[in-house]
C-alpha positions in Angstrom: -17.1 -34.0 2.0 -19.1 -35.4 4.9 -19.8 -32.7 7.4 -23.6 -33.5 7.4 -24.0 -36.7 9.3 -27.8 -36.9 9.1 -30.8 -34.8 8.1 -34.5 -35.5 8.7 -37.8 -33.7 8.0 -40.7 -34.4 10.3 -44.3 -33.2 9.8 -45.4 -31.5 13.0 -49.1 -31.4 12.0 -49.4 -27.6 11.9 -48.7 -27.0 8.2 -45.0 -26.7 9.2 -42.2 -29.2 9.4 -39.2 -29.8 11.7 -35.8 -30.0 9.9 -33.2 -31.8 12.0 -29.6 -31.4 10.9 -26.7 -33.4 12.6 -23.1 -32.3 12.1 -19.8 -32.2 14.0 -19.7 -29.9 17.1 -16.7 -28.0 15.9 -18.5 -26.6 12.8 -20.3 -23.3 12.5 -23.9 -23.4 11.5 -26.2 -20.9 9.9 -29.9 -21.3 8.8 -31.8 -18.8 6.7 -34.8 -18.7 4.4 -34.4 -17.0 1.0 -37.7 -15.6 0.0 -36.5 -14.8 -3.6 -36.0 -18.6 -4.3 -38.3 -20.0 -1.6 -35.4 -22.1 -0.3 -34.3 -23.0 3.2 -30.5 -22.8 3.4 -28.2 -24.5 5.8 -24.5 -23.6 5.9 -22.1 -25.9 7.8 -18.5 -24.6 7.9 -15.4 -26.2 9.3 -12.5 -23.9 9.9 -9.4 -24.3 7.7 -7.0 -27.1 8.7 -9.4 -28.6 11.2 -10.6 -32.1 11.2 -14.3 -32.8 11.8 -15.0 -33.7 15.4 -16.3 -37.2 16.3 -18.9 -35.5 18.6 -22.1 -34.4 16.9 -24.8 -31.9 17.6 -28.3 -31.7 16.2 -30.1 -28.4 15.3 -33.8 -28.2 14.7 -35.4 -25.6 12.4 -39.1 -25.2 11.9 -39.8 -24.7 8.1 -43.0 -23.9 6.2 -43.9 -25.1 2.7 -44.2 -22.7 -0.1 -46.3 -23.6 -3.1 -46.7 -27.1 -1.6 -43.0 -27.7 -1.6 -40.2 -27.8 0.9 -36.9 -26.7 -0.7 -33.7 -27.2 1.3 -30.1 -26.6 0.3 -27.3 -27.7 2.5 -23.9 -26.0 1.8 -20.9 -27.7 3.4 -17.4 -26.0 3.5 -14.2 -27.8 4.5 -10.6 -26.7 3.8 -11.9 -23.9 1.7 -13.9 -26.3 -0.6 -17.6 -25.7 -0.8 -20.3 -28.2 -2.0 -24.0 -27.7 -2.0 -25.4 -31.1 -1.2 -27.8 -32.4 -0.6 -30.4 -30.3 -2.5 -33.8 -31.5 -1.3 -37.2 -30.8 -2.7 -40.2 -32.4 -1.0 -43.7 -32.2 -2.6 -46.4 -31.7 0.1 
């Protein structure tokens, strides 16, 4: 499964970071922070029976470290199959 084309984390110098996520433009996208697990979640979903577009879009989320860590889980769903990858932990 390869809906996530690219991900990047950039320090913006204000004790926060920019998370850039690039994926096909025919996917739905959701971002949320789970305070119970201190994780940033990205969900990328392609509708059933669709093929990923060759056109890509990039979304930017501003995220803040918790306990000197950035935790990011990317969940990708295609044809009803879901995989949570990558799972990223960055020590600050």
